C-alpha positions in Angstrom: 274.3 45.1 52.7 275.6 45.8 49.2 278.7 47.4 50.6 279.6 44.4 52.7 279.0 42.0 49.9 281.3 44.0 47.6 283.9 44.2 50.4 283.7 40.4 50.8 284.2 39.8 47.1 287.3 42.1 47.2 288.6 40.1 50.1 288.3 36.9 48.2 290.0 38.4 45.2 292.8 40.1 47.1 296.2 39.7 45.6 298.2 36.7 46.9 301.9 36.5 47.6 303.5 33.0 47.8 300.0 31.5 48.1 298.9 33.8 51.0 296.6 36.8 51.0 298.5 40.1 50.8 297.6 42.2 53.8 298.6 45.4 51.9 296.5 44.3 48.9 293.6 43.6 51.2 293.7 47.0 53.0 294.3 48.7 49.6 291.1 47.2 48.3 289.3 48.2 51.5 290.5 51.8 51.3 289.5 51.9 47.6 286.0 51.0 48.5 285.7 53.8 51.0 287.7 56.4 49.0 287.7 55.3 45.3 290.3 56.8 43.1 288.5 58.3 40.1 289.8 59.1 36.6 290.0 62.9 36.2 288.7 62.7 32.6 285.7 60.3 32.8 285.1 59.9 36.5 285.3 56.1 36.4 287.2 54.1 39.1 290.9 53.7 38.4 292.4 50.2 38.3 295.5 49.2 40.1 298.6 51.0 38.6 296.4 53.6 36.9 297.2 57.1 38.1 294.9 60.1 37.7 293.8 59.1 34.2 292.5 55.7 33.2 294.1 53.8 30.4 291.1 54.2 28.1 291.1 58.0 28.5 294.9 58.2 28.2 294.6 56.5 24.8 291.5 58.3 23.5 292.0 61.9 24.7 292.4 64.2 21.7 296.1 64.8 21.5 297.3 67.5 19.1 300.9 66.4 18.4 301.5 70.1 17.6 305.1 69.8 18.9 305.9 67.8 15.8 304.7 70.7 13.5 306.6 74.0 13.6 303.7 75.8 11.9 300.9 74.3 14.0 297.7 76.2 14.8 298.8 77.3 18.3 302.0 78.8 16.9 300.0 80.6 14.2 297.9 82.3 16.9 300.9 84.4 17.8 302.2 85.1 14.3 302.6 88.9 13.9 302.0 89.4 17.6 305.1 88.1 19.4 308.2 86.3 18.1 308.3 82.7 19.4 310.8 79.9 19.0 307.8 77.5 19.0 304.4 76.8 20.6 302.4 73.7 21.3 299.5 72.3 23.4 299.0 68.7 24.6 295.2 68.4 23.9 292.3 69.9 22.0 289.9 71.6 24.3 286.2 71.6 23.4 283.2 72.5 25.6 281.9 69.3 27.2 284.8 67.0 26.2 286.9 65.0 28.7 289.8 67.5 28.5 287.5 70.2 29.8 286.6 67.8 32.7 290.3 67.3 33.5 290.9 71.1 33.5 287.9 71.5 35.8 289.2 68.9 38.2 292.6 70.6 38.2 291.3 74.2 38.7 288.2 73.9 40.8 288.3 70.5 42.6 291.7 70.8 44.2 293.3 67.9 42.2 296.7 69.4 41.6 298.0 65.9 40.9 296.2 66.2 37.5 298.5 69.0 36.5 301.7 67.3 37.7 300.8 64.0 35.9 299.9 65.7 32.6 303.2 67.7 32.8 305.2 64.6 33.3 303.5 62.9 30.4 303.9 65.8 28.1 307.4 66.4 29.1 308.3 62.9 27.9 306.7 63.7 24.5 308.6 67.1 24.3 312.1 65.8 25.2 313.1 65.4 21.6 311.4 68.6 20.3 314.2 71.1 19.4 312.6 74.3 20.5 311.7 72.8 23.9 315.0 71.0 24.5 316.9 74.2 24.1 314.9 76.1 26.8 316.9 77.0 29.9 314.0 77.8 32.3 310.3 77.1 32.7 308.0 79.9 33.9 304.3 79.4 34.5 301.7 82.1 33.9 301.2 83.5 37.4 297.9 84.0 39.2 297.3 87.0 41.3 298.2 86.3 44.9 294.7 86.6 46.1 293.3 84.1 43.6 296.2 81.7 44.3 295.6 82.0 48.1 291.9 81.2 47.6 292.6 78.2 45.2 295.6 77.0 47.2 297.9 76.7 44.2 298.5 77.8 40.6 297.3 75.2 38.1 299.9 76.3 35.5 302.6 76.0 38.1 301.8 72.4 38.9 301.7 71.5 35.2 305.1 73.3 34.8 306.5 71.3 37.7 305.6 68.1 35.9 307.2 69.4 32.7 310.3 70.3 34.7 310.6 66.8 36.2 310.5 65.1 32.8 312.5 67.6 30.8 315.2 68.2 33.4 314.7 72.0 33.0 314.4 74.1 36.1 311.1 75.8 36.9 310.8 79.2 38.6 307.4 80.5 39.6 308.7 83.7 41.3 310.3 85.5 38.3 307.1 86.6 36.6 304.4 88.1 38.8 300.8 89.4 38.2 300.6 92.9 39.6 296.8 93.2 39.8 293.9 90.9 39.6 292.0 90.7 36.3 288.4 89.7 35.5 287.8 86.2 34.2 288.6 85.8 30.5 285.5 83.6 29.8 283.2 85.0 27.2 285.4 87.9 26.4 286.4 88.8 22.8 290.0 88.7 21.7 290.4 92.4 22.0 288.7 92.5 25.4 290.9 89.7 26.6 294.0 91.7 25.6 292.7 94.8 27.4 292.0 92.7 30.5 295.6 91.5 30.9 297.6 94.2 29.2 300.5 95.5 31.4 299.6 93.5 34.5 302.7 91.3 34.5 306.1 92.2 35.9 309.5 90.5 35.8 311.3 90.3 39.2 315.1 90.2 39.1 315.5 90.6 35.3 319.2 89.9 35.4 318.4 86.2 35.9 316.8 86.0 32.5 319.4 87.8 30.4 319.9 85.9 27.1 317.9 83.0 28.3 315.4 80.8 26.4 312.1 80.7 28.4 309.5 78.0 28.2 306.3 79.9 29.2 303.5 77.5 30.4 299.7 77.9 30.7 296.8 75.6 31.2 294.5 76.5 28.3 295.2 78.7 25.3 292.2 80.4 23.6 293.0 83.8 22.0 296.5 83.8 23.5 296.0 87.3 25.1 297.3 86.3 28.5 300.4 84.6 27.1 301.1 87.5 24.8 301.0 89.9 27.8 303.3 87.6 29.7 305.7 87.4 26.8 305.7 91.2 26.4 306.9 91.5 30.0 309.5 88.8 29.6 310.9 90.2 26.4 311.6 93.5 28.1 314.7 91.6 29.3 317.5 91.8 26.7 318.2 88.5 24.8 315.1 86.6 26.1 313.7 84.1 23.7 310.3 82.4 24.3 308.5 79.2 23.6 305.1 78.2 24.8 303.5 75.0 26.0 300.0 74.4 27.4 297.8 71.6 28.6 295.1 72.3 26.0 294.2 74.7 23.1 290.6 75.8 22.4 290.8 76.5 18.7 288.0 78.3 16.9 
């Protein structure tokens, strides 16, 4: 009974065009009742014209603005480990916050549109950032093929595709490959994380990267061990320069 009452109210409030009910608006409301579109961060129903993230969350999510600070905390993670042109992350990641919920939706709920949307949004922020604008190619941190086949996609790759769209920089997910599966990095120390991913990445067709500036992309940065291992493989190619961007950074 409650469903039909709600549906009737939606019918009465359907959008009008030239004084007449909009059939498309009516059916859109009907479909929304059956299959509500939910915000990836808070889980509330999205309004018309809201995509993936509601307006409230989009405004209140903890953005880092690290791309505006050349000596930001993400860049400092890699000081003395690998030379970078620059490094940044879109959000602060903390256990239990809405950013963690978004990452969970992206990685484990099949919502690849979360990564694409965040990539497009962040790409617009990064367009005027010198170390990003000078990049010539975007490369996502690869998953092992077995894990990618099980998940159906690589979360870093869909984020990279969104960045590519907004920045106008080509993305290639085939150049860097993971040669063997690794254990989950959760709850590992910094040294254990490095041991877990050391020497498991390989560059395919190195000639395509000669003297190029690579934007290396991941979902969440914690100790930076995975990105360091990726960068080590990429820097085996002469002249390669590297910048890093991620959806979020879990800073301790």
